[in-house]
Backbone as CSV, one residue per row, in Angstrom:
resi,resn,N_x,N_y,N_z,CA_x,CA_y,CA_z,C_x,C_y,C_z
1,MET,-191.936,95.833,28.603,-191.303,96.282,27.386,-189.866,95.726,27.262
2,ILE,-189.455,95.409,26.066,-188.137,94.887,25.810,-187.336,95.952,25.062
3,LYS,-186.102,96.146,25.510,-185.243,97.110,24.797,-184.447,96.359,23.724
4,VAL,-184.488,96.884,22.501,-183.699,96.319,21.405,-182.889,97.460,20.775
5,PHE,-181.957,97.098,19.945,-181.069,98.051,19.289,-181.268,97.945,17.744
6,ILE,-181.529,99.063,17.140,-181.717,99.131,15.713,-180.412,99.561,15.048
7,PHE,-179.911,98.763,14.130,-178.702,99.057,13.403,-179.041,99.793,12.129
8,SER,-178.416,100.942,11.929,-178.588,101.714,10.704,-177.216,102.038,10.126
9,LEU,-177.076,101.887,8.809,-175.796,102.065,8.147,-175.878,103.176,7.147
10,VAL,-174.811,103.969,7.061,-174.643,105.010,6.060,-173.354,104.739,5.322
11,VAL,-173.363,104.737,4.007,-172.156,104.500,3.198,-171.789,105.823,2.527
12,CYS,-170.507,106.146,2.550,-170.020,107.419,2.013,-168.934,107.229,0.973
13,SER,-168.926,108.101,-0.008,-167.908,108.102,-1.029,-167.043,109.358,-0.861
14,ALA,-165.752,109.158,-0.666,-164.831,110.314,-0.516,-164.709,111.031,-1.840
15,ILE,-164.790,110.312,-2.921,-164.624,110.910,-4.250,-165.797,111.825,-4.590
16,GLU,-167.010,111.342,-4.380,-168.210,112.118,-4.705,-168.690,113.035,-3.597
17,GLN,-168.103,112.869,-2.412,-168.481,113.680,-1.235,-169.963,113.523,-0.939
18,LYS,-170.457,112.282,-1.007,-171.870,111.994,-0.736,-171.972,110.809,0.218
19,CYS,-173.012,110.851,1.035,-173.334,109.722,1.892,-174.782,109.345,1.677
20,ILE,-175.067,108.015,1.705,-176.430,107.578,1.545,-176.743,106.509,2.593
21,PRO,-177.949,106.568,3.206,-178.313,105.495,4.138,-178.683,104.234,3.377
22,ILE,-178.308,103.114,3.897,-178.612,101.799,3.311,-179.676,101.155,4.138
23,THR,-180.933,101.290,3.705,-182.045,100.778,4.471,-182.094,99.229,4.474
24,THR,-181.536,98.625,3.453,-181.550,97.161,3.431,-180.617,96.568,4.490
25,ALA,-179.715,97.404,5.051,-178.809,96.921,6.087,-179.397,97.068,7.503
26,THR,-180.569,97.651,7.631,-181.184,97.835,8.931,-181.559,96.521,9.549
27,LYS,-181.108,96.307,10.801,-181.382,95.062,11.505,-181.722,95.370,12.959
28,VAL,-182.275,94.420,13.644,-182.619,94.562,15.071,-181.812,93.558,15.874
29,PHE,-181.259,94.021,16.986,-180.425,93.190,17.873,-180.906,93.303,19.309
30,GLU,-180.704,92.273,20.076,-181.095,92.267,21.482,-180.107,92.993,22.378
31,THR,-178.836,93.056,21.967,-177.840,93.733,22.813,-177.048,94.742,21.959
32,TYR,-176.552,95.772,22.648,-175.725,96.761,21.966,-174.451,96.108,21.421
33,ARG,-173.901,95.192,22.199,-172.661,94.522,21.791,-172.860,93.790,20.452
34,ASP,-173.925,93.015,20.326,-174.195,92.299,19.084,-174.369,93.247,17.929
35,CYS,-175.071,94.323,18.156,-175.292,95.345,17.118,-173.974,95.967,16.688
36,ALA,-173.160,96.367,17.634,-171.880,97.057,17.321,-170.950,96.089,16.587
37,LEU,-170.857,94.840,17.081,-169.981,93.869,16.398,-170.432,93.613,14.939
38,TYR,-171.725,93.520,14.744,-172.263,93.377,13.368,-171.848,94.596,12.540
39,GLY,-172.009,95.783,13.117,-171.672,97.019,12.394,-170.220,97.075,11.956
40,TYR,-169.329,96.712,12.846,-167.933,96.722,12.496,-167.596,95.708,11.429
41,GLN,-168.154,94.491,11.558,-167.890,93.473,10.554,-168.474,93.836,9.206
42,HIS,-169.700,94.337,9.197,-170.366,94.714,7.946,-169.582,95.882,7.272
43,SER,-169.139,96.849,8.086,-168.373,97.958,7.546,-167.043,97.460,6.979
44,HIS,-166.408,96.537,7.693,-165.130,95.976,7.204,-165.311,95.319,5.828
45,ASP,-166.398,94.549,5.686,-166.679,93.875,4.404,-166.877,94.896,3.288
46,LEU,-167.612,95.992,3.569,-167.822,97.001,2.564,-166.579,97.763,2.202
47,LEU,-165.722,98.027,3.210,-164.452,98.718,2.956,-163.582,97.920,1.988
48,ASN,-163.530,96.631,2.204,-162.691,95.780,1.312,-163.308,95.628,-0.064
49,GLU,-164.626,95.497,-0.081,-165.320,95.189,-1.351,-165.533,96.441,-2.230
50,LYS,-166.035,97.512,-1.631,-166.480,98.666,-2.390,-165.548,99.881,-2.251
51,GLN,-164.623,99.849,-1.367,-163.678,100.942,-1.124,-164.385,102.272,-0.806
52,VAL,-165.335,102.161,0.120,-166.061,103.315,0.642,-165.841,103.371,2.125
53,TYR,-166.257,104.430,2.783,-166.231,104.431,4.234,-167.657,104.462,4.725
54,THR,-167.820,104.008,5.976,-169.158,103.865,6.529,-169.253,104.532,7.865
55,THR,-170.466,104.745,8.265,-170.793,105.112,9.651,-172.052,104.349,10.009
56,PHE,-172.171,103.952,11.240,-173.342,103.227,11.661,-173.724,103.645,13.082
57,VAL,-174.983,103.335,13.414,-175.479,103.612,14.745,-176.284,102.431,15.217
58,CYS,-176.181,102.159,16.522,-177.023,101.152,17.180,-177.909,101.931,18.169
59,LYS,-179.095,102.231,17.718,-180.010,103.105,18.472,-180.936,102.259,19.338
60,PRO,-180.954,102.517,20.670,-181.864,101.751,21.536,-183.304,102.173,21.319
61,THR,-184.188,101.232,21.372,-185.633,101.516,21.298,-186.349,100.461,22.105
62,SER,-187.563,100.740,22.497,-188.344,99.783,23.285,-189.458,99.211,22.433
63,THR,-189.708,97.923,22.603,-190.828,97.255,21.902,-191.804,96.750,22.957
64,VAL,-192.971,96.467,22.530,-193.993,95.961,23.462,-194.038,94.444,23.336
């Protein structure tokens, strides 16, 4: 079995007090480091572009 990391992103609006998961942003990475770096960069891009805040997780999972 190979361990991979699933990236999941949630975007939140401080004005509306709502958060929504962004399923189109879900990606698979071979290392936690690659997943986390992608998450920070993707969040940075959204912060500048959309003026929202984000939260993300790199969840380990095993594949066959």
